[in-house]
Backbone bond lengths (Angstrom), bond angles and torsions (degrees), N, CA, C in turn:
res aa  C-N    CA-C-N  psi(-1)  N-CA   C-N-CA  omega(-1)  CA-C   N-CA-C  phi
1 M - - - 1.426 - - 1.457 105.36 -
2 G 1.349 119.96 135.67 1.389 125.68 179.86 1.511 113.73 -86.99
3 T 1.283 120.94 -173.42 1.433 127.09 176.83 1.398 111.05 -76.35
4 L 1.434 116.33 137.38 1.538 118.79 179.50 1.501 107.38 -104.49
5 C 1.414 112.84 147.25 1.371 119.24 -177.43 1.506 112.57 -70.67
6 P 1.407 119.75 127.88 1.491 115.33 -178.64 1.525 117.22 -69.89
7 A 1.372 116.30 -15.61 1.469 123.58 178.54 1.519 115.62 -86.20
8 C 1.251 115.89 -38.83 1.514 120.54 -178.02 1.486 119.90 -130.86
9 G 1.290 116.00 -9.46 1.407 123.23 179.00 1.471 120.90 85.69
10 G 1.354 108.04 -1.06 1.490 122.60 176.49 1.501 112.09 -58.65
11 E 1.413 115.43 171.03 1.522 121.15 178.26 1.508 104.86 -84.02
12 M 1.398 115.60 133.41 1.490 124.76 173.89 1.460 106.03 -96.61
13 K 1.284 114.53 131.63 1.536 123.59 174.48 1.509 107.74 -103.38
14 Y 1.298 113.87 142.95 1.615 115.57 179.44 1.630 108.08 -96.05
15 Y 1.231 112.57 120.32 1.438 126.00 174.88 1.519 105.16 -122.42
16 P 1.463 116.93 95.14 1.498 118.37 -170.60 1.519 110.23 -44.51
17 P 1.282 122.05 137.30 1.623 123.61 -4.91 1.565 104.90 -99.85
18 F 1.280 123.75 25.43 1.526 125.77 179.24 1.534 112.32 -107.61
19 Y 1.343 115.77 155.34 1.483 123.47 166.19 1.551 98.66 -106.89
20 T 1.305 115.10 132.92 1.438 124.82 178.05 1.557 109.32 -121.22
21 C 1.430 115.54 128.98 1.433 120.30 173.93 1.513 110.53 -73.57
22 R 1.335 119.49 135.32 1.409 124.06 176.80 1.481 112.91 -77.31
23 S 1.388 116.17 -23.55 1.397 118.50 -179.47 1.558 117.46 -90.67
24 C 1.437 116.78 -49.79 1.474 116.96 -178.41 1.566 110.83 -110.46
25 G 1.301 116.15 0.33 1.527 114.96 172.50 1.496 114.16 83.55
26 L 1.406 119.25 -0.61 1.511 120.58 179.36 1.614 106.57 -53.28
27 S 1.305 116.95 136.15 1.388 123.26 -177.93 1.532 112.60 -131.24
28 A 1.284 121.99 110.82 1.441 121.80 -178.83 1.444 114.50 -150.71
29 K 1.369 116.55 161.11 1.445 120.80 178.80 1.559 108.80 -77.16
30 R 1.214 120.56 170.99 1.533 123.30 -174.11 1.504 108.38 -65.84
31 S 1.319 118.78 -42.42 1.435 119.04 -177.80 1.521 111.56 -66.94
32 E 1.389 116.89 -34.29 1.396 122.69 174.12 1.451 115.04 -64.99
33 L 1.325 118.69 -39.48 1.421 124.87 172.34 1.472 115.63 -52.98
34 D 1.355 107.79 -46.05 1.597 119.20 179.28 1.407 111.30 -52.93
35 D 1.550 111.60 -47.50 1.371 116.63 -179.45 1.476 119.87 -72.31
36 I 1.373 115.23 -28.51 1.413 123.48 171.91 1.649 107.97 -63.76
37 R 1.374 114.31 -49.25 1.444 115.23 -176.31 1.472 112.90 -64.70
38 E 1.380 119.68 -34.21 1.338 126.99 175.61 1.572 113.58 -61.52
39 Q 1.302 117.88 -39.00 1.413 124.11 173.22 1.448 113.24 -63.18
40 Y 1.321 116.03 -48.09 1.498 123.56 -175.94 1.630 105.76 -64.60
41 R 1.360 113.94 -40.03 1.522 118.60 179.67 1.575 111.39 -62.17
42 D 1.345 114.27 -44.54 1.578 117.70 -179.89 1.472 104.28 -65.84
43 Q 1.311 117.65 -46.76 1.460 113.16 -178.26 1.416 120.35 -59.40
44 A 1.488 113.93 -33.60 1.473 120.84 -179.64 1.567 106.50 -70.72
45 R 1.341 117.81 -41.24 1.438 123.41 -179.18 1.524 107.95 -58.58
46 E 1.390 117.57 -46.06 1.445 119.02 -175.59 1.576 109.04 -63.13
47 E 1.398 115.72 -43.26 1.432 121.59 -176.90 1.536 110.89 -62.73
48 M 1.445 113.45 -36.94 1.466 120.36 -179.64 1.569 108.06 -66.48
49 R 1.314 114.82 -44.68 1.437 119.99 -174.57 1.557 110.34 -64.31
50 E 1.285 113.62 -40.46 1.513 118.33 179.62 1.523 109.64 -67.35
51 E 1.347 118.82 -38.67 1.430 123.41 179.30 1.496 113.67 -67.62
52 I 1.411 112.95 -40.21 1.448 113.89 174.39 1.541 112.74 -66.90
53 E 1.334 119.87 -42.49 1.461 121.94 178.54 1.412 109.63 -59.43
54 K 1.351 122.85 -39.90 1.518 127.35 -179.20 1.534 108.59 -62.99
55 E 1.296 114.90 -45.04 1.505 120.21 -178.70 1.508 113.20 -65.59
56 Y 1.356 112.67 -35.67 1.547 121.27 -179.51 1.521 106.76 -66.77
57 E 1.355 117.53 -47.18 1.447 124.95 -175.27 1.633 107.72 -65.21
58 E 1.358 115.05 -38.02 1.467 119.50 -179.11 1.498 107.78 -69.79
59 E 1.276 120.39 -38.08 1.489 124.01 -176.08 1.516 108.85 -67.03
60 K 1.392 115.94 -33.88 1.448 120.65 179.67 1.521 114.69 -81.12
61 G 1.334 115.42 4.35 1.454 121.03 -176.60 1.565 115.39 71.81
62 R 1.339 114.83 14.62 1.447 117.69 -176.06 1.582 106.07 -96.52
63 K 1.335 111.89 161.19 1.345 117.79 165.97 1.558 113.40 -71.96
64 P 1.378 118.93 132.89 1.404 118.11 -175.46 1.579 110.21 -63.88
65 R 1.321 111.31 140.33 1.550 112.68 -176.33 1.499 108.18 -63.51
66 V 1.426 110.52 155.39 1.475 121.58 173.33 1.444 110.05 -79.28
67 D 1.322 116.17 139.72 1.364 123.95 176.63 1.566 107.41 -45.01
68 R 1.194 121.50 140.91 1.479 124.32 -175.77 1.513 107.27 -66.50
69 K 1.266 117.77 -38.77 1.491 120.79 179.30 1.585 113.17 -64.20
70 K 1.359 112.52 -39.48 1.339 116.04 175.10 1.483 115.16 -69.11
71 Q 1.444 114.16 -40.30 1.408 118.57 167.85 1.386 117.42 -51.69
72 K 1.333 124.39 -46.44 1.415 122.52 179.01 1.500 112.83 -65.83
73 E 1.296 119.33 -40.37 1.368 125.68 179.09 1.463 109.14 -58.97
74 M 1.375 125.20 -48.06 1.295 132.61 171.90 1.540 117.24 -50.81
75 L 1.450 111.29 -48.89 1.392 117.11 177.86 1.534 112.24 -64.35
76 D 1.367 115.68 -47.73 1.564 121.96 174.78 1.504 111.12 -50.02
77 W 1.380 115.18 -47.08 1.470 115.53 179.26 1.454 114.22 -62.98
78 Y 1.428 119.54 -41.52 1.376 125.01 -171.58 1.619 107.79 -67.63
79 T 1.344 110.20 -46.93 1.567 117.62 -176.99 1.518 106.16 -63.74
80 S 1.291 118.71 -41.97 1.509 116.45 -177.88 1.423 113.73 -69.81
81 S 1.308 123.31 -25.35 1.446 123.61 -174.15 1.591 105.15 -83.04
82 K 1.400 119.64 -17.63 1.477 119.73 -176.54 1.555 108.43 -101.49
83 K 1.301 121.02 17.98 1.519 116.66 178.21 1.437 110.82 -77.81
84 K 1.305 129.44 -16.25 1.517 124.07 -172.75 1.505 107.78 -62.03
């Protein structure tokens, strides 16, 4: 089995020194492919963690937690409007 494209899952063909996807056209060296795969893996882990956390909160009958980034933005907005 050949190398699979990290972006679309298509077949990657080796044209030295690059691997090129036959489906989407992504072209990268082997080390770059490894970095891209790691980024996709990290992103998938974060999405999975958020989904599991949301399901857990829903099972407990609680309102799902607000994303920490959104929570900080809301807090900053609230405190800046009260400075008068």
